[in-house]
C-alpha positions in Angstrom: 214.9 -132.2 -65.0 212.6 -130.0 -67.1 212.6 -126.2 -66.9 208.8 -126.3 -67.2 206.5 -125.7 -64.3 203.9 -128.5 -64.3 200.3 -128.0 -63.0 198.1 -131.1 -62.5 194.5 -130.4 -63.3 191.8 -132.6 -61.9 188.1 -132.7 -62.4 185.7 -134.9 -60.5 182.1 -133.9 -61.2 180.6 -131.9 -58.3 183.6 -132.7 -56.1 186.9 -131.3 -57.2 187.9 -128.9 -60.0 191.5 -127.7 -60.5 191.7 -125.5 -63.6 193.7 -122.9 -65.3 191.7 -119.6 -65.8 194.4 -118.0 -68.0 197.9 -118.8 -69.1 199.8 -120.0 -72.2 200.7 -123.6 -71.7 203.9 -124.8 -73.4 202.8 -128.5 -73.2 199.8 -130.6 -72.3 199.7 -134.2 -71.3 196.5 -136.1 -70.7 196.8 -138.7 -67.9 193.3 -140.1 -67.9 189.6 -139.0 -68.3 189.8 -136.7 -65.2 193.4 -135.6 -65.1 195.9 -133.8 -67.3 199.1 -131.9 -66.8 199.8 -128.4 -68.3 203.4 -127.2 -68.4 204.4 -123.5 -68.4 207.7 -122.0 -69.6 209.8 -120.0 -67.0 208.6 -116.5 -66.6 205.1 -117.2 -67.9 202.1 -116.1 -65.7 199.0 -118.2 -65.2 196.0 -118.3 -62.9 195.2 -121.6 -61.1 191.8 -122.0 -59.6 191.0 -124.8 -57.1 187.5 -125.8 -55.9 186.5 -128.7 -53.6 183.1 -129.6 -52.2 181.5 -132.3 -50.2 177.9 -133.3 -49.4 177.5 -130.2 -47.3 178.8 -127.6 -49.7 182.0 -125.9 -50.8 185.1 -126.7 -48.7 187.8 -124.9 -50.7 187.7 -122.0 -53.1 191.2 -120.7 -54.0 192.9 -118.8 -56.8 196.6 -118.4 -57.2 198.2 -116.2 -59.9 201.7 -117.5 -60.3 204.8 -116.9 -62.4 206.6 -120.0 -63.5 210.2 -120.3 -62.3 213.4 -121.7 -63.7 214.4 -125.1 -62.3 216.5 -124.6 -59.1 215.2 -121.0 -58.5 213.7 -120.3 -55.1 209.9 -120.5 -55.2 206.8 -121.1 -53.1 205.2 -124.4 -53.0 201.6 -124.7 -54.2 199.6 -127.9 -54.2 199.5 -129.5 -57.7 202.2 -127.2 -59.0 205.7 -128.6 -59.5 208.2 -127.3 -58.5 206.2 -124.3 -57.4 206.0 -120.7 -58.5 206.5 -117.1 -57.7 203.2 -116.1 -56.1 201.7 -112.9 -57.4 198.3 -113.3 -55.9 196.9 -116.0 -53.5 193.4 -115.7 -52.1 190.8 -118.1 -50.7 187.1 -117.9 -49.9 184.5 -117.7 -52.6 183.8 -113.9 -52.3 187.4 -113.0 -52.9 187.9 -115.7 -55.6 184.8 -114.4 -57.4 186.1 -110.8 -57.2 189.4 -111.8 -58.8 187.6 -113.7 -61.6 185.5 -110.6 -62.2 188.6 -108.5 -62.4 190.1 -111.0 -64.9 186.9 -110.7 -67.0 187.1 -106.9 -66.9 190.7 -107.0 -68.1 189.7 -109.3 -71.0 186.7 -107.0 -71.8 189.3 -104.2 -72.4 191.0 -106.4 -75.0 194.0 -107.2 -72.8 195.2 -110.7 -72.2 195.6 -111.2 -68.4 198.8 -113.1 -69.1 200.3 -109.8 -70.3 199.1 -107.7 -67.4 201.7 -106.1 -65.1 202.7 -108.6 -62.4 202.6 -105.6 -59.9 198.9 -105.3 -60.6 198.3 -108.8 -59.3 200.2 -107.9 -56.1 198.0 -104.8 -55.8 194.8 -106.9 -56.2 196.1 -109.4 -53.6 196.9 -106.7 -51.1 193.6 -104.8 -51.5 191.3 -107.8 -51.5 193.2 -109.3 -48.5 192.0 -106.3 -46.4 188.5 -106.1 -48.1 189.3 -103.0 -50.1 188.5 -102.4 -53.7 191.5 -102.7 -56.1 192.1 -100.1 -58.9 191.0 -101.1 -62.3 193.6 -102.3 -64.8 193.1 -99.8 -67.7 194.5 -99.7 -71.2 196.6 -96.7 -70.3 198.1 -98.5 -67.2 198.8 -101.5 -69.5 200.6 -99.2 -72.1 202.8 -97.9 -69.3 203.6 -101.4 -68.2 204.5 -102.4 -71.8 206.7 -99.3 -72.2 208.4 -100.0 -68.8 209.1 -103.6 -69.8 210.6 -102.5 -73.1 212.8 -99.8 -71.6 214.0 -101.8 -68.6 213.9 -105.5 -69.3 
């Protein structure tokens, strides 16, 4: 059994789109024209976006920000993710998903890779958006504190 967390990505035009918004994949395997599998090393953080529509419009809009787990470690199950992951953020509904995507864009605009952002920040965003409140911005100074904390207390 592999220690990698595998995420199956699927794209069917105007019907289904499963994609990674950010993350550092350790491996990629192409299954066919519409499907591929990305694998992530234990401890790595990635954003998984799922979207499904039918003839009447969007049925599912969901974003999960997950931390890959070590094989055998307890984790939450997430569709298309094997064995699962440590959920840092899980939101559904287009307005909330769009807001998370905007926050990710803002982090990148500050020159920070969202993969390196503090996991606690994603919990904060999840909690605030779950109750329709505005999350705090992830600033460079906040990021520097996280990097220092990670260095001091691994």
